[in-house]
N, C-alpha and C positions, 0 to 999 in steps of 0.2 A: 446751482450748480456753487455758486459762490455764497449764497447766501448758506450753502451747509454749510460752506467751508466753515463762513463766521459764523454761526450759531450752532455751530457742531457741539465745540468745548464748552461752551456755556448749557445748550441743553444735555448734557453726559454731566457736568456739577449739578443742576439742578435737579436731575433724577437721579444722581448720587446722596444729592441731600433729603429728597421725600423719601429715600428706602430707608436712610439712616435714619429720620425720624417716626415712621412708621413702624422701625428694629426688623425693616426688609419683609411685610409685610405688603405684599404690587394691589392689594383692595383699595388703600388712598388715592388713589386714581382714579376711583368710582364711587367713593363718598360723595365726593361734590359734583354739583348738576352740572358746571360749565367743563370739569375737566371726563366727566364721563361721555357729556357728550363730542369733546372732543376725542377722546377713543375711542368714541362708535363710529362718527366720520372715519376717521385712520383705519378701521378695520375695514368702514364701508371702501373706501379709496382703493386698499388693498385689493379686499374680493371682488370690486369692479370689472375688471379683464376675465375673471371664472364666471360670474353670474351675468355680464351681457349675453353670453350665446344662449346661454339656458332662457335668463328671458326672454330673448327674440325666436328662439325653436318656440319654447309656451302659449307666446301670443300668434305666431304662426303655425305653428302645429310644426311636425316633420315632411320632410320632405315628400314620403307618401303619401299623407294625405291631401297634399299640392298638386300630386298629381293625379287620386283621384278624385277633386274635383274641378280639377279640369276636364274630363273625362268625362262627369255625370253632368 
């Protein structure tokens, strides 16, 4: 939380400056490999709480599959 308070203003200024340099095109954040990596990591971390139950369900199977395997 403290990092967000400290770095929030600087990050917002850098974001604004980058968008001004690119004339408003957000593709500037995906052109450079390092920026694309950070963007991908950020999207992954935000999507992880949604993807984790789906991945667990895919690996283990549905609860019905577990019941069928125990009965067999």
